[in-house]
C-alpha positions, 0 to 999 in steps of 0.5 A: 843818690845823696840828699842834695841831689834828691832835694834838687830833683824834688824842688824842680818837680812841678807836678800838680803846679797846673792844678794849683794855678787852676785852684787860685784862678777859681778862687779869684773868680769866686771872690770876684763874683761875690764882690759883684753880688754884693754890689748888685744887691744895693738899692741904687744899682737895682734902680739903675738896672731897672731903669736901663731895662725899662728904657730899652723896652720902651725905646721902640714903642 
């Protein structure tokens, strides 16, 4: 087997590609979760969420 055919075969081999795709998707999800945590730590957002919960709990009675 010559070098060119070996390189061609190795370049076409996609072993581990799915694992890399899962790793990228996981990292994107972690980054998004971190962004949500940063947003939800804000006082304004906390107040909005608390107001929504209070309204939902007092709506019936």
